C-alpha positions as CSV (number, residue, x, y, z in Angstrom):
1,M,192.4,219.8,-110.3
2,S,195.4,220.3,-112.6
3,Q,193.7,219.2,-115.9
4,R,191.3,221.5,-117.8
5,L,187.6,220.7,-117.8
6,G,187.4,219.9,-121.5
7,D,190.4,217.5,-121.3
8,L,188.8,215.7,-118.4
9,L,185.5,215.4,-120.1
10,V,187.2,213.9,-123.2
11,K,189.4,211.6,-121.0
12,E,186.3,210.3,-119.1
13,K,184.6,209.8,-122.5
14,V,181.8,212.2,-121.5
15,I,182.3,214.2,-124.8
16,T,184.4,213.6,-127.9
17,S,187.4,215.6,-128.9
18,E,185.4,216.9,-131.8
19,Q,182.6,218.1,-129.5
20,L,185.3,219.8,-127.4
21,E,186.6,221.6,-130.5
22,Q,183.1,222.9,-131.4
23,A,182.5,224.0,-127.8
24,T,185.8,225.8,-127.6
25,K,185.1,227.6,-130.8
26,L,181.7,228.8,-129.5
27,Q,183.3,229.6,-126.1
28,K,185.7,232.0,-127.8
29,E,183.1,233.5,-130.2
30,A,180.4,234.1,-127.6
31,H,182.6,234.7,-124.6
32,L,181.1,231.8,-122.6
33,R,182.5,229.4,-120.1
34,L,183.2,226.1,-121.6
35,A,180.5,224.3,-119.6
36,S,177.9,226.9,-120.9
37,A,179.1,226.3,-124.5
38,L,178.7,222.5,-124.1
39,V,175.2,223.0,-122.7
40,K,174.3,225.5,-125.4
41,L,175.4,223.0,-128.1
42,G,173.4,220.2,-126.5
43,F,176.4,218.0,-125.8
44,L,175.7,218.1,-122.0
45,S,172.9,219.2,-119.7
46,D,173.4,221.6,-116.8
47,E,172.8,218.6,-114.5
48,D,175.5,216.6,-116.4
49,V,178.0,219.4,-115.9
50,T,177.1,219.8,-112.2
51,N,177.3,216.1,-111.5
52,F,180.7,215.8,-113.3
53,L,182.2,218.7,-111.4
54,S,180.8,217.5,-108.1
55,R,182.6,214.1,-108.6
56,Q,185.8,215.8,-109.8
57,Y,186.0,218.3,-106.9
58,G,184.7,216.0,-104.3
59,V,182.0,218.5,-103.2
60,P,178.3,217.8,-103.1
61,A,176.0,219.2,-105.8
62,I,172.8,220.7,-104.4
63,N,169.4,221.7,-105.6
64,L,168.7,225.1,-104.1
65,S,164.9,224.6,-104.4
66,Y,165.1,222.2,-101.5
67,F,166.6,224.8,-99.1
68,E,164.8,227.2,-96.9
69,I,167.3,230.0,-96.6
70,D,167.3,232.2,-93.6
71,P,167.4,235.9,-94.7
72,A,169.7,236.7,-91.7
73,V,172.3,234.3,-93.1
74,V,172.1,235.8,-96.6
75,K,172.9,239.2,-95.0
76,L,176.2,237.9,-93.7
77,I,177.7,238.4,-97.2
78,P,177.3,241.8,-98.9
79,Y,175.2,241.6,-102.1
80,E,178.0,242.8,-104.4
81,T,180.4,240.2,-103.0
82,A,177.8,237.4,-103.4
83,K,177.2,238.6,-107.0
84,R,180.9,238.9,-107.9
85,Y,181.7,235.4,-106.7
86,Q,178.3,233.9,-107.5
87,I,177.8,232.5,-104.0
88,L,174.8,232.1,-101.8
89,P,175.0,231.7,-98.0
90,L,172.8,228.7,-97.0
91,S,173.2,228.2,-93.3
92,R,175.3,229.0,-90.3
93,V,175.9,226.7,-87.3
94,G,178.2,228.2,-84.7
95,A,181.2,229.5,-86.6
96,S,180.6,227.3,-89.6
97,L,179.0,229.0,-92.6
98,T,177.7,226.8,-95.5
99,I,177.6,228.4,-98.9
100,A,176.6,227.4,-102.4
101,M,179.0,228.6,-105.1
102,V,179.4,228.3,-108.8
103,D,183.2,227.8,-108.6
104,P,184.3,225.8,-105.5
105,T,187.9,226.3,-106.6
106,N,187.9,230.1,-106.3
107,V,190.3,230.6,-103.4
108,F,189.9,234.4,-103.6
109,A,186.2,234.0,-102.9
110,M,186.9,231.6,-100.0
111,D,189.5,234.0,-98.5
112,D,187.2,237.0,-98.8
113,I,184.3,235.2,-97.2
114,K,186.4,234.0,-94.3
115,F,187.7,237.5,-93.8
116,M,184.1,239.0,-93.9
117,T,182.5,236.4,-91.6
118,G,185.4,235.8,-89.2
C-alpha cells in the first residue's frame, strides 16, 4: 500500500482531514501510532481500524478469543521475536505456519519467521 493510513482514511471518508490533523498532533506528542491516536480521540474504534486495514491489505481480521492455540506451535517462535514483531503463531499444518500479527506488511518479520521455521 503506497498511500499512508491517514490519507487513505480521509480518501475513503472514514475520518475528516480535521480529525486526521488532531490525531497526527496527538501521535507526535504522545509517541503513538496513528491508529492508536485515532482510537484514543474516539474517532474510530479498534474494530473500525482492524476492519479497514483488513480490507486494504486483503488479509483476514481475526478474533483471537475464538482460537485454541497449541502451546507447541507457540514455542516455534522465540518469545523475544514474537514480542518484537507483535506476532502470535496460531497453527501449523505441514510446512505452513499461520500467524497473527499486528503489522502484516512487516517484511522483516516475515523473513525472520521464515528463516526460524524453515
